[in-house]
C-alpha positions as CSV (number, residue, x, y, z in Angstrom):
1,M,-16.3,19.1,-24.1
2,P,-17.9,22.6,-23.8
3,L,-15.7,25.5,-24.9
4,K,-15.5,27.1,-21.4
5,E,-14.5,23.8,-19.8
6,E,-11.9,23.2,-22.6
7,N,-10.4,26.7,-22.0
8,S,-10.2,26.0,-18.2
9,V,-8.4,22.7,-18.8
10,Q,-6.0,24.4,-21.2
11,S,-5.3,27.1,-18.7
12,V,-4.5,24.5,-16.0
13,E,-2.1,22.7,-18.4
14,R,-0.4,26.0,-19.2
15,V,0.0,26.9,-15.5
16,L,1.5,23.5,-14.7
17,S,3.9,23.8,-17.7
18,I,5.2,27.1,-16.3
19,L,5.6,25.8,-12.7
20,E,7.3,22.6,-14.0
21,Y,9.7,24.7,-16.2
22,L,10.7,26.9,-13.3
23,A,11.2,23.9,-11.0
24,E,13.5,22.3,-13.6
25,E,15.5,25.4,-14.2
26,K,16.0,26.0,-10.4
27,K,16.6,29.7,-11.1
28,S,14.8,32.9,-11.9
29,C,13.7,33.4,-15.5
30,R,12.5,36.2,-17.8
31,I,9.1,36.0,-19.4
32,T,10.7,35.6,-22.8
33,E,12.6,32.5,-21.6
34,I,9.5,31.0,-20.0
35,A,7.3,31.7,-23.1
36,N,9.8,30.1,-25.4
37,A,10.2,27.1,-23.2
38,V,6.4,26.4,-22.8
39,N,5.6,27.5,-26.3
40,L,3.2,30.3,-25.4
41,H,2.8,34.0,-26.3
42,K,4.5,36.4,-23.8
43,S,1.2,38.1,-23.1
44,T,-0.4,34.8,-22.1
45,V,2.6,33.9,-19.8
46,H,2.4,37.4,-18.3
47,R,-1.2,36.9,-17.4
48,L,-0.7,33.5,-15.9
49,L,2.3,34.6,-13.9
50,K,0.3,37.5,-12.5
51,T,-2.4,35.1,-11.3
52,L,0.2,32.8,-9.8
53,M,1.9,35.7,-8.0
54,N,-1.4,36.7,-6.5
55,K,-1.7,33.2,-5.1
56,G,1.9,33.1,-3.9
57,Y,3.1,30.3,-6.2
58,I,5.3,32.7,-8.2
59,E,7.5,35.6,-7.0
60,K,9.2,38.3,-9.0
61,E,12.7,39.5,-8.1
62,I,12.8,43.0,-6.7
63,D,15.5,44.4,-8.9
64,S,14.9,42.6,-12.1
65,D,12.1,41.3,-14.4
66,K,12.8,37.7,-13.6
67,Y,10.3,35.3,-12.0
68,L,10.9,32.3,-9.7
69,L,8.9,29.8,-7.7
70,G,7.2,31.2,-4.6
71,T,7.2,29.9,-1.1
72,K,3.6,28.7,-1.5
73,V,4.9,25.8,-3.5
74,L,6.5,24.5,-0.3
75,F,3.1,24.1,1.2
76,L,2.1,21.7,-1.6
77,A,5.5,19.9,-1.4
78,S,5.3,19.5,2.4
79,A,1.9,17.7,2.1
80,V,3.4,15.1,-0.2
81,L,6.6,14.8,1.9
82,D,4.5,14.2,5.1
83,R,2.7,11.4,3.4
84,M,6.0,9.8,2.2
85,D,7.6,10.3,5.7
86,V,4.8,8.3,7.4
87,R,5.6,5.3,5.2
88,N,9.3,5.4,5.8
89,I,8.9,5.9,9.5
90,A,6.2,3.3,9.9
91,R,7.9,0.5,8.0
92,A,9.9,-1.0,10.9
93,Y,7.0,-0.7,13.2
94,I,4.5,-2.5,11.0
95,E,7.0,-5.3,10.3
96,K,7.3,-5.8,14.1
97,L,3.6,-5.7,14.5
98,S,3.1,-8.3,11.8
99,E,5.5,-10.6,13.7
100,K,3.6,-10.1,16.9
101,V,0.1,-10.7,15.7
102,N,1.0,-12.9,12.7
103,E,-1.5,-11.2,10.4
104,V,-1.5,-8.8,7.4
105,I,-0.7,-5.2,8.3
106,H,-1.8,-2.3,6.0
107,L,-0.8,1.4,6.1
108,S,-3.2,3.7,4.3
109,I,-3.8,7.4,3.7
110,L,-6.8,9.4,2.6
111,D,-6.9,10.4,-1.1
112,G,-10.0,12.2,-2.1
113,D,-13.0,10.2,-1.0
114,E,-11.1,6.8,-0.8
115,A,-8.4,5.2,1.2
116,V,-5.2,4.1,-0.5
117,Y,-2.8,1.4,0.7
118,I,0.7,2.9,0.8
119,D,2.4,-0.1,2.5
120,K,1.6,-3.7,3.3
121,V,3.4,-6.4,5.4
122,E,2.2,-10.0,4.9
123,G,1.8,-12.3,8.0
124,L,3.6,-15.5,8.3
125,R,0.5,-17.4,7.1
126,H,0.1,-15.4,3.9
127,G,0.8,-18.4,1.8
128,S,-2.3,-20.2,3.0
129,V,-4.7,-17.2,2.9
130,R,-4.1,-14.5,0.3
131,M,-6.0,-11.2,0.9
132,N,-7.2,-9.1,-2.0
133,S,-5.0,-6.1,-1.4
134,Q,-1.9,-4.5,-2.8
135,I,0.0,-1.3,-2.4
136,G,-1.7,1.4,-4.4
137,K,-5.2,-0.2,-4.2
138,R,-8.0,2.2,-3.5
139,V,-10.8,1.1,-1.2
140,P,-14.1,2.7,0.1
141,L,-14.1,4.6,3.4
142,Y,-17.5,3.4,4.6
143,C,-16.9,-0.4,4.7
144,T,-13.2,-0.7,5.8
145,A,-11.8,-0.2,9.3
146,M,-9.0,2.0,8.0
147,G,-11.5,4.0,5.9
148,K,-13.6,4.6,9.0
149,I,-10.5,5.9,10.9
150,L,-9.5,8.3,8.0
151,I,-12.9,9.8,7.6
152,S,-13.5,10.1,11.3
153,K,-11.3,13.3,11.4
154,F,-14.1,15.2,9.6
155,N,-17.2,16.4,11.4
156,N,-20.5,14.7,10.8
157,E,-21.7,17.2,8.3
158,E,-18.5,16.9,6.2
159,I,-18.8,13.1,6.3
160,I,-22.4,13.4,5.0
161,N,-21.2,15.7,2.1
162,I,-18.4,13.2,1.3
163,L,-20.7,10.2,1.1
164,K,-24.0,11.7,-0.2
165,N,-22.9,11.5,-3.8
166,K,-21.2,8.1,-3.4
167,E,-22.9,4.8,-3.9
168,M,-22.6,2.9,-0.6
169,K,-22.4,-0.4,-2.3
170,K,-23.4,-3.5,-0.4
171,H,-20.3,-5.8,-0.5
172,T,-21.5,-8.2,2.1
173,N,-24.5,-8.7,4.4
174,N,-22.7,-6.7,7.0
175,T,-21.9,-3.6,4.9
176,I,-23.3,-0.4,6.3
177,T,-25.2,1.3,3.4
178,N,-27.1,4.0,5.3
179,I,-25.4,7.3,6.1
180,D,-27.2,7.8,9.4
181,D,-26.1,4.3,10.5
182,F,-22.6,5.1,9.4
183,I,-22.4,8.4,11.4
184,K,-23.4,6.4,14.5
185,E,-20.5,4.0,13.7
186,I,-18.1,6.9,13.4
187,I,-19.2,8.4,16.7
188,D,-18.2,5.0,18.3
189,V,-14.9,5.1,16.4
190,R,-14.0,8.5,17.8
191,K,-15.0,7.4,21.3
192,N,-13.1,4.1,21.2
193,G,-10.0,5.3,19.3
194,Y,-10.1,2.4,16.9
195,A,-12.3,1.0,14.2
196,V,-13.4,-2.5,13.2
197,D,-14.5,-4.0,9.9
198,E,-16.7,-7.0,10.7
199,M,-16.7,-8.7,7.3
200,E,-18.1,-5.5,5.8
201,C,-15.8,-5.3,2.8
202,E,-14.8,-8.9,2.2
203,E,-16.6,-12.1,3.3
204,G,-14.8,-13.8,6.1
205,I,-12.2,-11.0,6.6
206,R,-12.1,-9.1,9.9
207,C,-10.0,-5.9,10.2
208,I,-9.2,-3.6,13.1
209,A,-7.6,-0.2,12.5
210,A,-6.1,2.7,14.5
211,P,-5.2,6.3,13.7
212,I,-1.7,7.7,13.1
213,Y,-1.4,11.4,14.1
214,D,1.0,14.0,12.7
215,R,2.8,16.7,14.7
216,K,-0.3,18.9,14.4
217,G,-2.6,16.3,15.9
218,D,-4.3,15.5,12.6
219,I,-5.0,12.0,11.5
220,T,-2.5,11.5,8.7
221,A,-2.7,7.8,8.1
222,S,-4.3,4.6,9.4
223,I,-2.7,1.3,10.4
224,S,-4.7,-1.9,10.3
225,V,-4.5,-5.6,11.1
226,S,-6.5,-7.9,8.8
227,G,-7.2,-11.6,8.4
228,P,-9.7,-14.3,8.2
229,V,-12.2,-14.5,11.1
230,F,-11.0,-18.0,12.0
231,Y,-7.5,-16.5,12.7
232,I,-8.6,-13.0,14.1
233,T,-11.1,-14.5,16.6
234,E,-13.1,-12.6,19.2
235,E,-10.7,-14.1,21.8
236,K,-7.6,-12.7,20.0
237,L,-9.0,-9.3,19.4
238,P,-8.1,-7.7,22.7
239,Y,-4.4,-8.7,22.3
240,I,-4.4,-7.5,18.7
241,K,-6.0,-4.2,19.6
242,K,-3.5,-3.6,22.3
243,E,-0.5,-4.2,20.0
244,L,-2.1,-2.2,17.2
245,L,-2.8,0.8,19.4
246,N,0.7,0.7,20.9
247,T,2.2,0.6,17.4
248,A,0.1,3.5,16.1
249,K,1.1,5.5,19.2
250,E,4.8,4.8,18.6
251,I,4.6,5.8,14.9
252,S,2.7,9.0,15.9
253,K,5.4,9.9,18.3
254,Q,8.0,9.5,15.6
255,L,5.9,11.9,13.5
256,G,6.1,14.5,16.3
257,Y,2.7,13.8,18.0
258,L,3.4,14.2,21.7
259,K,-0.1,14.1,23.2
260,N,-0.9,11.0,25.2
261,Y,-3.7,8.8,23.8
């Protein structure tokens, strides 16, 4: 590792140690206390605290030389809490949806340039057909219905930047591996309000997904119905789509999204 990169990583580790210490203490602390706790020289701690103060992550008490966590930390915490809230709120709804359509339901969020399953409800037939998915699994955005939903919130240029350095691996004969073709697909997803994976990620598996919106109107998660094509047939798709969209709408309402679809 080059020296400059090593120093950068070391600085990040030191900053995180300071933030974690102040979070654990739950009170304001002097530089000496912080330095002793994180095993750093006072001058180093002072420099790092100054940077954190400039960014709003640390505040200094007006009438003392003590430091405490700043309100900017709440911005980071709220993003995590929002993602956790959607799982808790959605659980009862995706269980009910699974009972109605009798298929596997996934709830996913965007994490970097991949989608991550944060919840899953098996259909009643799960014993006969087992899907290759589990909570915490990361999957590509370009070949999954829920991935298409999650990436659709970005504009076309942003999508190109996300995918240009990613290998669009061909998982099946139906996988879209060209960025221009994928952009056309996303334009249809935005227009239709849902996305379909026609055996693009796994052979024989069809999936349809819908967006879940937060109170600000941003796509915060995706909900999907997945199953073998001999269960999720063309004839059943309209009913499944209707139930899926209704469920996504109800979850979005619970998250504070009031706009009609």
